[in-house]
C-alpha positions in Angstrom: 10.3 45.5 10.0 11.0 46.7 13.6 7.3 47.5 14.2 6.2 44.1 13.0 8.9 42.4 15.1 8.0 44.4 18.2 4.4 43.2 17.9 5.5 39.6 17.3 7.7 39.6 20.4 5.1 41.4 22.6 2.6 38.5 23.1 3.2 35.0 24.1 6.7 35.0 22.7 8.1 35.6 26.1 7.8 31.8 26.8 9.5 30.8 23.5 12.9 29.1 23.6 13.8 29.0 19.9 13.1 31.2 16.9 13.7 29.4 13.6 14.5 31.6 10.6 12.8 29.3 8.1 12.7 31.5 5.0 15.6 32.6 2.9 15.1 36.3 3.5 14.8 36.1 7.3 18.6 36.0 7.8 18.7 39.6 6.6 16.8 40.5 9.8 19.1 38.4 12.1 20.9 41.4 13.6 17.6 43.1 14.4 16.1 39.9 15.7 19.1 39.4 18.1 18.4 42.9 19.5 14.6 42.5 19.8 14.3 38.9 20.9 13.8 38.2 24.6 16.9 37.0 26.5 17.3 33.2 26.4 15.8 32.8 22.9 18.0 30.8 20.6 17.9 32.0 17.0 18.3 29.2 14.4 19.2 30.3 10.9 18.0 27.7 8.4 20.6 29.0 5.9 23.4 27.8 8.1 21.9 24.3 8.3 21.2 24.2 4.6 24.8 25.3 3.8 26.2 22.5 6.1 24.1 19.8 4.3 25.0 21.1 0.8 28.7 21.1 1.8 28.4 17.5 3.0 26.7 16.5 -0.2 29.3 18.2 -2.3 32.1 16.5 -0.4 30.5 13.1 -1.2 30.4 14.0 -4.9 27.8 15.3 -7.2 25.5 12.9 -9.1 26.4 12.0 -12.6 25.1 14.6 -15.1 22.6 13.7 -17.7 23.6 13.2 -21.3 21.9 16.5 -22.1 23.9 18.3 -19.4 27.2 16.8 -20.6 26.3 17.8 -24.2 25.8 21.4 -23.1 28.7 21.3 -20.8 26.8 22.5 -17.7 24.4 21.0 -15.2 20.6 21.4 -15.7 19.2 23.6 -13.0 15.6 23.4 -11.9 14.2 25.8 -9.3 11.0 25.7 -7.2 9.8 28.9 -5.6 6.9 30.0 -3.4 7.2 33.6 -4.4 7.2 35.4 -7.7 8.7 33.3 -10.6 9.7 36.5 -12.5 11.4 38.1 -9.5 13.3 34.9 -8.8 14.5 34.7 -12.4 15.6 38.3 -12.3 17.4 38.2 -9.0 18.7 34.6 -9.5 20.3 35.6 -12.8 22.1 38.4 -11.0 23.4 36.0 -8.3 24.3 33.2 -10.7 25.6 35.3 -13.6 23.5 33.4 -16.1 19.9 33.4 -17.2 17.5 31.2 -15.2 15.0 29.3 -17.3 13.4 26.4 -15.5 11.5 27.9 -12.5 8.2 26.6 -11.2 5.9 28.1 -8.7 4.8 25.8 -5.9 2.2 26.1 -3.1 3.3 24.7 0.3 0.5 22.9 2.1 0.3 22.6 5.9 
């Protein structure tokens, strides 16, 4: 990771003001990014922003569950991923403590 980041920071990055960590795995590199980024670059972690919005939504109250969800006693979860569906199922099940079934792969267009 360090070699890639050294290369990324070597070019025109000197004139950058902000580095947005826009993918869920980038926060894992945040300590290294703080050390390698040129002085004056603000690092914005999208996970922090996402957590704030989710927290606000939860405080407002969750939407009413569907009849199927109520019957099963749990919410229906649907996931969309840009990476491997199988890898997400495996890792997601470890994080959530329950099997993950409804996962769809999506392509993000520019």
